[in-house]
C-alpha positions, 0 to 999 in steps of 0.5 A: 244831384239832389240831397238825400238826408243822412246823419254824420255817421253815414258819411264817416262809413262811406269815406272808409278807403278814401284818401287822407282825411286830416292833417295837423302840425302833429298828425296825419289821419286817413278817413279810416283812422279818423273813424276809428278815433271817433268810435273810441271817443264814442265808447269813452263817452258811453262809458261816462254815461253819455247817451242819446240826446245828452249834451257834451261840451268840448273846450279845446283847440282845433285838432284830431281830438276835437273832431273825434269827440264831435264825430263820436258824439254824433255816432251815439246820438249825443249833442256837441256843445262847442265852447269858445276857447276865449271864453272866461270862467263865467262865460264857460259856466253860462254855456254849460248851464244854458245848454244843460251839458251833462259833461265837459271834455277839456284840454288843461292848457292852451295859448297860456290859458289855464282851463284846468284852473277855471274848471276847478274854480267853477267846481264842475264835477262832470269835467274830464281832461281829454288825456284822462278819458277812459275807454269803453266799448262803442255801441251803435245808436239809431240816429235820425237826420232831424236829431240835434247835432250841435248847439252853437253859441254865438260870439257873445256880442250881447251880454251873454251868448245864445245857443242855436240848436242845429240838426244833422240835416241842418249842418250836413245839407248846408255843407253839401249845398255850399260845397257844391257852389264852391266846386269841392272835389275829393282830391282837394286839400282844404285849409281851415282858418276857423276854430272848430267851435265856430260854424265856419269851422264845423259846418263849412270846413270839417263837415264840408270836407267830410261830405265831399271826401277831401282832406282837411288841413288845420292849425290849432289856432290861426296865425298868418305866417304859420298858415302861409307856410302850411298852405305851401307845404301841404299844397292846399287848393281851397281856403275860406274865411272872413275879411280880416283873415284874408287881409292878414294873409295878404299883408304878411311879409312872407307871402311873396316867397310862398308858392301857393296852389290855391284855386278857390274857396269862400270869403265873407268880405267886401269888394276890395278884399275879394279883388285882392284874394283873386290877384294876390292869392291866385284864388281865381274861383273864390266865392262870396258867402253870407250866413249866420250861426242860426242858419247853419250857417250859409245862406247865400254862396256864389257859384265858382262858375259865376262871372268874376265881377259878380263874385267880387261884388258879393252878389250871390244867390241863396242855396237851393230851398232857402228863401230870403226877403228884405224887410222895410227896414232893409233887414235880411230875413231867411226861411228854409231847411237850414234855419235853427230849431231855436235857442237852447233853453231860451224861448223868449230869445227864440220868439224874438229871433223870428217874425210873426210869419216865421222868417228868421231875423238876421240883424243884417242889412242888405238888398236884392239885385237883379236875378234875386242875388243878395248884397249884404251891406252891414249890421243893423246895430253897427249903423251910426248917424252923422248929422241925420245921415246913416253911415254903414261902417263897411262903406268907409272900410272899403275906401280905406282898404283901397289905400295901398298901405292899409291891411285891415280897417274897422270903423265905428260911430262915436258920440259928437256934441254937434252931429250926434255921432261921427266916424272913428277908424282903426287900421293896420298897415301892410308889412313894408308900407307906411302912411300917417293918420292924417294921410289916411283921413285925407284919402277918405275925404277925397273919395267920400261925402263929408259925413262919411269921413272919420273924425278920428283915425288911429293906426294900430299893430293889431286888434287882439288887445282891443277885442276880436272873436276867435273866428277872426271878427273884430268886436265893434262894441269893444272897439267903440268902448276902446275908442271912447277911452282913447279919445276921451269921449 
């Protein structure tokens, strides 16, 4: 099967007559119903003066309204700017200005956050609360696969996020190629843990479901207990997410009483977590994934038919037509059809993101194994040096995750007068299990070289108060700042 370039609207039209398209706690929609909602949203935006090439920001949780606006914007050739629901007023303002958004559609409140008050504080005249959207007649527009579909702002681990410009072909082809590796079927029921404002939620959940005609099941926000209940109730067959999300599912006290039907999906996780996903969640066909927003996002994905040990170890091949190489500094670099157009309104950042010969710098570390399979080993900026020895946090996290009581583990480097830096670990424990901080340090000491053993370790209930992105990633920089204060460093 070869890829035929299309636009998002083509898939919506092709899916009419297919089975269920979307399930949320409050709504069930067929593909025909979803298409109708998208056309209504398109008409509303056209009535606001939004047209081809205009940028429209969306600030709201997962649900049919988010998807209808995204798909509706695509129908009229407009470009969606997803806004992170964890952004504060200054970050929202920055995204709107940096992207040149002509309008913002928002929900008044979500998770006790008063977005309406933020919008009024910022004085945004072009903002419309979603329940107050007017009506208009949808007029079709001739959209091309190379047209921009979405501007994806990164999670903001630097001072301010950068907006990767992604086309219809970037995202739809990525959804198709990654979904083919996973083995998505029209009859699948795909549970989405990711926010739609993240490419894991837009490309690799919503668009993947659309391209293959399966049903997307989602919650407004991820909570492990509610997710397990919905997985059982909706008999979901596929799920995806990063290591933290799966660790929270596997560590939840409700897991033993839930009857799950999971077959596969993808995970961006290390070997300990991948093994647990297969054994505890029954996902025998789970695939290992690696990617980044700037690549739409997937770069490598296992094939569901790969040997289990290859998938557990995260050894996966690039998508067809995508090239990867490893620099002298061990950085993973990428070239091919899924790479972004550049950063919106930021030519300097765009220039820095690419090598002289045109390869995307990922900022991630890795190596190539037999047959050209990639093994991602960590983030360049997360590495720390203990007495001259490089330590990758993922190496220590894997050892901690092998302890039967540990649910999640995060490691950062903190200052040391004698050694320059030393490791500091934060862990959460599985429901019903106990361990002391001293026992966990001793566990690592028995299994690691001395320079890898954390000097500090703290057991916490969760990472929410410390700093997590809405896509479920712990923010290492915020964790490090927290550690400096907590341990008086």
